[in-house]
C-alpha positions as CSV (number, residue, x, y, z in Angstrom):
1,M,9.3,6.2,17.5
2,A,7.9,3.4,19.7
3,N,6.3,6.1,21.4
4,I,3.2,5.7,18.6
5,F,2.8,2.2,18.1
6,E,0.1,0.1,20.6
7,N,1.7,-2.8,20.1
8,I,5.2,-3.6,18.6
9,I,6.4,-6.9,17.7
10,K,10.4,-6.9,17.1
11,I,12.1,-9.5,15.5
12,L,15.0,-8.2,14.4
13,A,17.4,-6.1,16.7
14,V,16.8,-2.7,15.8
15,P,16.5,0.2,18.9
16,F,13.5,1.9,19.9
17,G,12.8,4.0,23.0
18,I,9.9,3.9,24.6
19,S,9.0,7.9,26.5
20,G,6.7,9.1,28.5
21,C,4.2,10.4,25.4
22,A,3.4,6.7,25.0
23,H,-0.2,5.6,25.6
24,P,0.1,4.2,29.6
25,D,-1.9,1.1,28.5
26,N,0.3,0.1,25.6
27,E,1.8,-3.5,25.4
28,I,5.2,-3.4,23.9
29,S,6.1,-7.1,23.3
30,V,9.8,-7.7,22.3
31,P,10.2,-11.3,21.3
32,N,13.7,-13.1,21.4
33,E,13.8,-14.3,18.3
34,T,16.0,-13.6,15.8
35,D,14.8,-13.2,12.5
36,T,15.0,-10.7,9.2
37,I,11.8,-8.4,9.5
38,D,10.2,-6.2,11.8
39,V,6.3,-6.3,12.2
40,I,4.9,-3.4,13.8
41,Y,1.2,-2.9,14.1
42,T,-0.6,0.0,15.5
43,H,-4.4,1.0,16.2
44,D,-3.3,5.1,16.8
45,T,-4.3,5.3,20.6
46,Y,-2.6,7.6,22.8
47,D,-2.3,9.4,26.2
48,E,-3.5,12.8,24.4
49,E,-2.7,14.6,28.1
50,A,1.0,13.5,27.8
51,C,1.5,13.9,24.2
52,I,-0.8,16.8,23.1
53,P,0.7,20.4,22.7
54,E,-1.2,23.0,24.9
55,T,-2.2,24.6,21.5
56,C,-2.1,23.7,17.8
57,D,-4.0,24.7,14.9
58,G,-1.8,22.4,12.6
59,L,-0.8,18.5,12.5
60,I,0.6,17.0,15.4
61,D,3.2,14.3,14.7
62,Y,2.9,11.8,17.5
63,S,6.4,10.4,15.9
64,R,8.1,13.5,16.6
65,K,8.7,15.4,20.1
66,Q,9.2,19.0,21.1
67,G,10.5,19.1,24.5
68,D,8.2,16.5,26.3
69,K,4.9,17.4,23.6
70,S,4.8,15.8,20.3
71,L,5.3,18.0,17.4
72,C,3.0,20.5,16.0
73,I,3.1,21.3,12.4
74,Y,1.6,24.0,10.6
75,F,0.4,24.5,7.4
76,S,-0.7,26.8,5.0
77,E,-3.2,26.4,2.0
78,A,-1.4,27.2,-1.5
79,D,-3.3,27.6,-4.8
80,I,-1.8,24.5,-6.6
81,G,-4.5,23.8,-9.1
82,F,-5.1,20.4,-7.1
83,T,-8.9,20.9,-6.9
84,S,-11.5,17.8,-6.7
85,E,-14.8,17.8,-4.6
86,N,-16.3,14.5,-5.1
87,V,-16.3,11.3,-2.7
88,H,-13.0,10.0,-3.0
89,A,-11.9,6.3,-2.7
90,G,-8.5,6.4,-2.7
91,I,-5.5,7.9,-4.7
92,Q,-2.0,6.7,-6.6
93,V,0.8,9.1,-7.2
94,A,2.9,8.1,-10.1
95,D,5.2,10.3,-12.6
96,L,2.8,9.2,-15.9
97,D,4.2,11.9,-18.5
98,G,8.0,11.0,-17.7
99,D,8.9,14.9,-16.9
100,G,10.4,13.7,-13.6
101,Y,7.4,15.2,-11.4
102,D,4.8,13.3,-9.5
103,D,1.3,13.0,-10.9
104,V,-1.9,12.4,-8.6
105,Y,-4.8,9.7,-9.9
106,V,-7.8,10.6,-7.6
107,L,-10.3,7.1,-7.6
108,N,-14.0,9.2,-6.9
109,E,-16.9,6.9,-5.8
110,N,-19.9,8.6,-7.5
111,S,-18.4,10.3,-10.7
112,A,-15.4,9.5,-13.0
113,N,-11.6,9.6,-11.8
114,Q,-9.0,12.1,-12.3
115,L,-5.8,12.5,-13.2
116,F,-4.0,15.4,-11.8
117,I,-0.4,16.3,-14.1
118,N,2.3,18.2,-12.3
119,L,3.5,20.7,-14.6
120,N,6.3,22.1,-12.5
121,G,4.5,22.5,-8.7
122,K,0.9,23.5,-10.7
123,F,-1.6,20.8,-10.9
124,V,-3.8,20.5,-14.2
125,D,-6.7,17.9,-14.7
126,K,-6.0,15.8,-18.0
127,S,-8.1,12.9,-17.1
128,K,-10.0,13.0,-20.9
129,E,-6.5,13.7,-22.8
130,F,-5.1,10.6,-21.0
131,H,-8.3,8.3,-21.3
132,L,-8.0,8.3,-17.8
133,D,-11.9,9.3,-16.5
134,I,-13.2,5.8,-15.8
135,E,-15.9,5.7,-14.1
136,G,-17.1,2.9,-11.4
137,Y,-16.9,2.3,-7.8
138,N,-12.5,1.8,-8.0
139,R,-11.4,0.9,-5.0
140,S,-7.2,1.0,-5.9
141,A,-5.3,1.4,-8.6
142,F,-1.4,0.3,-8.8
143,F,1.3,1.7,-11.5
144,G,3.5,-0.2,-13.5
145,D,5.0,-1.4,-16.9
146,H,3.4,-4.3,-17.6
147,E,4.4,-4.3,-21.4
148,Q,7.7,-3.1,-20.0
149,D,7.8,-0.5,-23.1
150,G,9.3,2.8,-20.4
151,D,5.8,3.5,-20.0
152,L,3.7,3.4,-16.9
153,D,0.1,1.1,-17.1
154,L,-2.6,1.0,-14.8
155,L,-4.1,-2.4,-12.8
156,L,-7.6,-0.9,-11.7
157,V,-9.6,-2.7,-9.3
158,G,-12.7,-2.0,-7.8
159,D,-16.8,-3.3,-7.3
160,L,-16.8,-4.0,-10.9
161,G,-13.3,-6.5,-10.9
162,T,-9.8,-6.2,-11.8
163,R,-9.0,-4.5,-15.2
164,L,-5.7,-3.4,-16.8
165,Y,-5.4,-0.4,-18.8
166,R,-2.4,0.3,-20.9
167,N,-0.8,3.2,-21.8
168,N,-0.1,3.7,-25.5
169,S,2.3,6.7,-25.6
170,G,0.5,8.9,-23.1
171,Q,-3.2,7.7,-24.3
172,F,-4.5,4.4,-22.5
173,D,-6.5,2.0,-23.8
174,K,-10.0,0.5,-23.1
175,G,-9.0,-1.9,-20.8
176,V,-8.7,-5.6,-20.6
177,Q,-11.1,-7.4,-17.9
178,I,-8.6,-9.8,-15.9
179,D,-11.3,-10.7,-13.1
180,S,-14.9,-9.6,-12.8
181,N,-14.8,-10.3,-8.5
182,P,-15.2,-7.3,-6.8
183,A,-11.9,-6.7,-5.4
184,M,-9.7,-4.3,-2.9
185,A,-6.2,-4.5,-4.6
186,G,-4.0,-5.4,-7.0
187,I,-0.6,-5.3,-7.9
188,M,1.7,-6.3,-11.1
189,L,4.5,-8.5,-10.5
190,Y,6.1,-7.8,-13.8
191,A,3.6,-9.3,-16.9
192,D,1.5,-11.1,-13.8
193,I,-1.7,-9.7,-12.0
194,L,-2.4,-10.7,-8.4
195,T,-5.5,-9.6,-7.0
196,A,-7.0,-9.9,-3.7
197,T,-10.8,-10.3,-4.8
198,D,-14.0,-10.7,-2.2
199,N,-13.7,-14.1,-2.7
200,G,-9.8,-14.9,-2.6
201,T,-6.7,-14.1,-3.7
202,R,-6.5,-14.8,-7.9
203,F,-3.0,-15.1,-9.7
204,Y,-3.3,-14.7,-13.3
205,R,0.2,-15.5,-15.2
206,N,0.2,-13.2,-18.8
207,V,0.6,-16.6,-21.3
208,S,0.0,-13.8,-24.3
209,A,-1.1,-10.4,-25.0
210,N,-4.6,-10.6,-23.6
211,T,-4.5,-13.7,-22.2
212,F,-3.9,-14.5,-18.4
213,E,-4.4,-18.1,-17.0
214,E,-5.2,-18.5,-12.9
215,D,-2.9,-20.2,-11.0
216,A,-3.1,-19.0,-7.4
217,L,-3.3,-22.2,-5.4
218,N,-0.7,-24.1,-7.8
219,S,1.8,-21.1,-7.3
220,G,1.7,-20.6,-3.6
221,L,-0.7,-17.2,-3.8
222,Y,-4.1,-18.6,-2.8
223,D,-6.0,-17.1,-0.1
224,S,-9.4,-17.8,1.1
225,G,-9.7,-14.5,2.8
226,A,-11.1,-11.4,1.5
227,G,-7.5,-9.4,0.7
228,S,-7.3,-5.3,1.6
229,A,-3.9,-4.3,0.6
230,F,-0.6,-5.8,-0.7
231,A,3.0,-4.5,0.3
232,V,6.1,-5.6,-1.6
233,N,9.6,-5.8,-0.6
234,D,12.5,-8.1,-0.7
235,Y,13.1,-8.7,2.7
236,N,15.5,-11.4,2.5
237,N,17.6,-9.9,0.0
238,D,17.6,-12.7,-2.2
239,G,17.0,-10.4,-5.6
240,L,13.3,-11.7,-5.4
241,D,9.7,-9.5,-4.2
242,D,8.2,-11.4,-1.9
243,I,4.8,-10.3,-0.9
244,Y,2.7,-9.5,2.4
245,L,-1.2,-9.7,2.1
246,A,-3.1,-7.7,4.8
247,N,-6.4,-9.6,5.1
248,F,-9.6,-8.3,6.3
249,T,-11.2,-11.7,6.7
250,G,-8.4,-13.8,8.1
251,K,-5.1,-14.0,8.9
252,N,-2.4,-11.8,6.9
253,R,-0.2,-13.8,4.7
254,F,3.6,-13.4,3.9
255,F,4.4,-15.1,0.7
256,K,8.3,-15.8,0.2
257,N,9.3,-15.7,-3.4
258,T,11.4,-19.0,-4.3
259,G,11.7,-18.3,-7.8
260,N,10.1,-19.0,-10.9
261,G,7.2,-17.5,-10.2
262,Y,6.5,-20.0,-7.2
263,Y,5.3,-18.8,-3.6
264,E,6.1,-20.3,-0.1
265,S,3.9,-19.3,3.0
266,V,6.2,-18.0,5.7
267,E,4.0,-15.4,8.2
268,D,3.7,-18.0,11.0
269,K,7.5,-18.9,10.8
270,L,8.1,-14.6,10.4
271,G,5.1,-14.1,13.7
272,A,3.8,-11.9,11.2
273,E,0.0,-12.9,10.7
274,G,-1.8,-9.9,12.5
275,E,-4.1,-9.8,14.3
276,F,-7.3,-12.1,12.7
277,G,-9.5,-10.4,10.4
278,S,-8.5,-6.5,10.9
279,S,-5.8,-5.2,8.7
280,T,-6.4,-3.1,6.7
281,S,-3.0,-1.6,4.9
282,A,0.7,-2.8,5.0
283,T,3.8,-1.1,3.9
284,W,7.4,-1.1,4.2
285,V,9.0,1.9,6.1
286,T,12.6,2.7,7.1
287,L,11.8,3.4,11.0
288,Q,15.5,5.1,11.9
289,P,18.1,6.1,9.5
290,E,20.6,3.8,10.4
291,D,18.5,0.9,10.0
292,I,20.0,-1.6,7.4
293,S,16.2,-3.1,6.5
294,P,12.7,-1.8,6.0
295,A,10.0,-2.9,8.6
296,L,6.8,-3.6,8.0
297,Y,3.8,-1.2,9.0
298,I,0.6,-2.8,9.5
299,S,-2.6,-1.1,10.0
300,N,-5.6,-2.3,12.1
């Protein structure tokens, strides 16, 4: 899969093959350091003449080859009941009704958000029934079991700040305002909440039902930039979730969980600081079936 990336920083010994379909101006950097993660940066640049099939009416998958060209994947439209004509800011997928099928929550810019419940392959808009027809410019959503009661709750962030909506047997409450600063991303860390606001990160410890205390600086999770996304993974297999922050106005941050709710900044040590002020998203991915640990994929 290395042929689709403009720049690969490889810290762990995982084999990559470079083919003639790679962009001729790509720089592939493989330092000799040995550590515990792969970090991949991409700008989506390709040698179109070498990569693109002669004819393709579908989607070109640059990560797979058919002969000496990228694979062309064809799609046909199917009526699954999933229609929305609004301007969208994002989506989140989760099984909100507990039936084993993933449902889709759509964030709309100029109208109320929409929840499409998956009824065995058919999607039905049940936004009002679940009380999730929430208005306002929301930038991202995160579902997690905040109360540890078996129901997925919603953390919603956007121009109106960060709010927590608890799930009461399929109906969400009116929400609790956690932070009023406009924000791009937020995650639940069990009962605690971490949000990336336009004015830096905020970490709220849940001290009682509706009481949260801000503790980003003391916990080691403070960053002054405008973060764009979080990626959570136990990168060193110590049983603790570590946090990567993609940053739009500064270097990216990697917070190693040291236990008991405290973190250590290790992005410089791991070579995972990213390109200054340009990262828009981050996620953990498995590049090869034989990979023991996932790699960190960063989009700029």
